[in-house]
C-alpha positions in Angstrom: -1.5 26.7 47.6 -3.9 23.8 48.3 -6.7 23.8 45.9 -10.0 24.9 47.5 -8.3 26.2 50.7 -7.9 29.8 51.6 -4.7 31.1 53.2 -5.1 32.5 56.7 -2.9 35.5 56.2 -3.8 37.2 59.4 -3.1 34.1 61.5 0.2 33.5 59.8 1.3 37.1 60.2 0.3 37.1 63.9 2.2 33.9 64.5 5.3 35.2 62.8 5.1 38.4 64.8 5.5 36.4 68.0 8.9 35.2 66.5 9.8 38.5 64.9 13.3 39.0 66.3 14.4 35.4 65.5 13.0 35.7 62.0 14.7 39.0 61.1 18.0 37.9 62.5 17.8 34.8 60.3 16.6 36.6 57.2 18.5 39.8 57.6 21.8 39.0 59.4 24.2 41.8 60.2 21.6 44.2 61.5 21.1 45.7 64.9 18.2 46.3 67.2 17.3 50.0 67.8 14.4 50.1 70.2 11.5 48.2 68.6 13.2 48.1 65.1 15.6 45.9 63.3 17.9 48.1 61.3 19.9 46.5 58.5 21.2 46.8 55.0 18.7 46.0 52.3 19.9 42.7 50.7 17.9 43.4 47.5 20.0 46.4 46.5 23.5 47.8 46.9 22.8 49.4 50.3 26.0 51.0 51.6 25.2 51.1 55.3 22.4 50.2 57.6 19.8 52.8 58.3 17.2 53.1 55.6 15.9 49.5 55.8 14.0 48.8 59.0 11.6 46.2 60.4 9.3 47.1 63.3 9.5 44.1 65.7 6.2 45.0 67.4 3.9 45.2 64.4 5.8 43.7 61.6 5.8 46.7 59.3 8.9 47.3 57.3 10.3 49.7 54.8 13.2 50.8 52.8 13.0 54.6 53.1 15.5 55.1 50.3 13.4 53.3 47.7 9.9 53.4 49.1 9.5 49.6 49.2 7.4 48.7 52.2 5.0 46.2 53.7 2.6 45.6 56.6 3.8 42.3 58.0 6.4 39.6 58.0 4.7 37.6 55.3 5.0 40.6 53.0 8.7 40.9 54.0 9.3 37.2 53.1 7.6 37.9 49.7 9.8 40.9 49.1 13.1 39.3 50.3 12.7 36.0 48.6 10.8 37.1 45.5 7.7 35.0 46.3 4.0 35.7 45.7 2.1 36.4 48.9 0.5 32.9 49.1 3.8 31.1 48.8 5.4 33.5 51.3 2.5 32.8 53.8 2.9 29.0 53.3 6.7 29.2 54.0 6.3 31.5 57.0 3.6 29.3 58.5 5.8 26.3 58.2 8.7 28.1 59.8 6.6 29.2 62.8 4.6 25.9 63.1 1.1 27.0 62.2 -1.3 25.9 59.5 -1.3 28.3 56.5 -4.9 27.5 55.8 -8.3 28.4 57.2 
């Protein structure tokens, strides 16, 4: 994080949401779309089959209903998947979708 600059989490999350399907297919290959959700195996555990790990492509919320892991947007998903803190996840997602991470 740049010293003295605040991360614009809401802006980054909103920008990511407009690219949600492209992002989840890149981060979570092998899944399938079911209505407004991306359904896939959780890559962070030995998930036997798709079904309990889902990402809502309209609002960015995601969850693993087998473990209780969940988050409210695609920045939180990046943090979870790639073991990053929220600020670093926001910076990486912002770069990916072409917006500034900072206010």
